[in-house]
C-alpha positions in Angstrom: 250.7 203.1 339.5 247.5 201.2 337.5 244.8 202.8 336.7 241.8 201.3 337.8 239.4 202.6 335.7 241.8 201.8 332.0 240.4 198.2 332.2 236.7 199.7 332.1 238.2 202.4 328.8 239.3 199.0 327.1 236.1 197.0 327.3 234.1 200.3 326.6 235.7 200.5 323.8 235.9 197.2 323.0 231.9 196.9 322.7 231.9 200.2 320.5 233.7 198.3 318.3 231.9 195.1 317.9 228.6 197.3 317.6 230.9 198.6 314.9 231.7 196.2 313.4 228.0 194.4 313.8 226.6 197.9 312.5 228.7 198.0 309.6 228.9 193.7 308.2 224.9 195.3 308.9 224.7 197.8 305.8 226.6 195.4 303.6 224.4 192.6 303.9 221.5 195.6 303.0 223.4 196.3 300.2 224.0 192.9 298.4 220.2 192.2 299.5 219.6 195.5 297.8 221.8 194.7 294.4 219.7 191.2 294.3 216.8 192.8 294.0 217.8 195.4 291.4 219.0 192.4 289.7 216.0 190.2 289.9 213.5 193.9 288.3 216.0 194.9 286.0 215.2 190.9 284.7 211.9 190.9 284.7 211.4 194.3 283.3 213.5 192.8 280.5 211.4 189.4 280.1 208.1 191.8 279.9 209.3 194.2 277.6 210.1 190.7 275.6 206.8 188.6 275.8 204.2 189.0 274.3 201.8 191.5 274.8 198.6 190.7 277.2 195.5 191.4 275.9 193.6 192.7 278.3 189.6 192.0 278.2 187.0 191.3 280.4 188.8 188.1 280.9 192.2 189.2 281.2 191.9 191.8 284.2 195.7 191.4 285.7 199.2 190.9 284.5 202.8 191.8 286.3 204.2 194.7 286.0 206.5 195.4 283.2 204.6 193.7 280.9 203.8 195.0 277.4 200.0 194.8 277.2 197.1 196.4 274.6 193.6 196.9 275.2 190.7 198.4 273.5 188.6 200.2 274.6 186.2 203.8 274.3 188.2 207.5 276.5 186.0 208.8 279.0 188.1 212.5 279.1 185.9 213.3 281.5 187.7 211.7 283.8 190.8 212.8 282.5 193.6 213.5 285.4 196.9 216.0 285.5 199.9 214.8 287.4 201.6 217.5 288.1 205.3 218.1 289.2 206.1 215.7 286.9 209.3 216.2 285.2 211.4 215.0 282.1 214.5 215.6 281.3 214.9 218.4 283.5 211.9 220.2 282.5 208.8 220.3 284.4 205.5 219.2 283.1 202.4 217.1 284.1 201.2 213.4 282.8 198.2 213.2 281.4 195.8 210.4 282.7 192.2 209.3 281.2 191.1 206.2 282.1 189.7 203.6 278.9 186.1 202.1 278.8 186.9 198.4 277.9 185.5 197.5 274.7 184.0 194.0 275.8 183.1 195.3 278.9 181.5 198.8 279.1 180.7 197.9 282.8 185.1 198.3 283.3 187.9 200.8 282.8 191.6 200.4 283.0 194.1 204.2 284.0 195.7 204.8 281.2 198.9 207.1 281.8 198.9 208.9 278.4 202.3 210.5 278.5 204.0 213.7 279.4 204.0 217.2 278.6 205.0 220.9 279.1 204.1 222.5 281.8 202.5 226.2 280.3 204.2 229.0 281.5 202.5 232.4 282.1 199.5 233.1 279.9 201.0 230.1 277.8 197.6 227.0 277.4 198.0 223.0 277.1 198.2 222.2 273.7 194.9 220.4 271.9 194.4 216.8 274.5 191.4 215.9 273.5 190.8 212.5 272.2 189.2 210.9 269.7 185.7 209.6 270.0 185.4 205.6 269.0 186.7 202.6 270.3 191.0 202.5 270.0 193.6 199.9 270.8 196.0 200.8 273.2 199.7 199.7 273.9 201.7 200.0 276.7 203.5 199.2 280.1 201.8 197.2 282.7 202.3 198.9 286.3 200.0 197.7 289.7 200.2 201.8 290.6 201.0 204.9 290.1 204.4 206.1 290.5 204.3 208.6 292.7 206.1 211.2 294.0 207.1 213.5 297.2 204.7 214.9 299.2 205.1 218.0 301.3 201.7 218.3 301.7 202.0 215.3 303.4 203.9 216.7 305.9 201.8 220.0 306.7 198.7 219.6 305.9 197.5 221.1 303.5 195.2 218.9 301.2 195.9 220.7 298.3 196.4 219.0 295.1 194.5 216.3 295.9 191.4 214.6 294.1 188.7 216.4 294.4 185.7 214.2 296.3 183.6 213.4 293.2 184.3 214.1 288.9 184.2 215.1 286.8 184.4 218.6 288.8 181.7 221.4 287.4 183.5 223.5 285.5 184.3 220.2 283.0 188.5 221.4 283.9 191.0 218.4 284.9 192.1 218.4 288.4 195.8 218.7 288.5 196.8 216.1 291.6 200.5 215.2 293.2 199.5 211.7 293.4 196.7 209.1 292.2 196.1 205.6 294.1 193.8 203.8 292.0 191.1 203.4 295.4 190.8 207.2 295.0 189.7 207.3 291.0 187.7 205.1 291.7 185.4 206.4 294.1 185.8 210.0 293.0 184.5 208.4 289.1 182.5 205.6 290.1 184.2 203.5 287.9 184.8 199.7 288.4 188.9 200.3 287.8 191.2 197.6 286.6 193.7 196.7 289.2 196.8 198.1 287.3 197.6 200.7 284.7 198.8 201.1 281.7 202.0 203.1 280.6 201.2 204.0 276.9 203.7 203.0 274.4 205.0 206.3 272.1 202.5 207.4 269.0 203.1 209.4 266.0 202.1 212.6 265.9 201.6 212.8 269.7 201.4 216.0 271.4 202.3 214.1 274.6 206.0 212.8 275.3 205.5 208.4 276.0 209.1 208.3 278.3 208.5 207.3 281.3 210.5 206.6 284.1 211.6 203.9 285.6 212.9 202.7 288.6 217.0 202.8 289.3 218.2 199.2 288.7 222.4 199.7 288.6 222.9 197.5 291.2 227.1 197.9 291.0 226.4 200.7 293.1 225.0 198.9 295.6 228.5 196.4 295.1 230.3 198.8 296.1 228.6 200.3 299.0 228.9 196.7 300.7 232.5 196.6 299.7 232.2 199.9 301.9 230.6 198.7 304.0 232.2 195.3 304.7 235.7 197.2 304.5 234.5 199.2 307.5 233.0 195.7 309.1 236.8 194.8 308.8 238.9 197.9 310.4 236.8 197.8 313.2 236.7 194.4 313.9 241.0 194.1 314.0 240.3 196.9 316.1 239.3 195.2 318.6 241.4 192.1 318.0 243.7 194.7 318.2 242.7 195.9 321.6 242.3 192.0 322.7 245.5 191.6 322.5 247.7 194.8 324.4 245.1 194.1 326.5 244.5 190.8 328.3 246.7 189.1 326.3 249.8 190.8 326.2 250.4 191.5 329.8 249.6 188.2 330.5 252.5 186.8 328.5 254.4 189.0 329.7 253.8 188.4 334.1 254.1 184.4 332.9 257.7 183.2 333.5 258.9 181.0 330.6 260.3 177.3 331.4 263.9 178.7 331.3 263.5 181.0 334.2 261.1 178.6 336.4 264.4 175.8 335.8 267.4 179.0 337.1 265.2 179.5 339.9 264.7 176.0 341.0 
């Protein structure tokens, strides 16, 4: 006796396999696009490092990400901010960020990430991070925002580690934050900040370490994931074709009489 539910189950199986083919193929295509993005970013970083430095000034206030740049100005140490939970080679530490007032336009400033320092343990203190007075020339790499880290407070509603509304603080101590949006720093300090930041290049005999994390550029990993997803899509497609063959095509071939069988009956 034929199972009346069998065609329905076979059709449901076919639909599920079809959905799997679409999902896996889409995931593979996304991995290919991600690989292309990483390859393009790697080329942009290499081109920026090899190009002549951009000289930031009152006339040149912006530039492409990952491009080398230099700027002359005066440190605004009273607006220094410490960025917490910035690890280097597995060691917890801080990034030190200080605005630099442009030498040829004192109404503007650019935020400089000066470097990394290990987080003090117990009663230990930070090294002497005082800055020289007078004009200095700083070199580094341009970015359009301070690299962000995940903030647990964004889920819990805890506002600890956020930038105070006004700087400097009454006691003159640098605030310690998780992330540092340029708009918030400009609002708290009253500074007219350039729309970029500068990751400072290595400085000899500095108490800070200028070693900055970059984006992941491993496109080969994405190609490997794409191959896996396309393999899954191929397996699902083959299973769908087998289902169609066994459910509809093979039974039809068995029930259709051959030409020789028709001749014998006549």
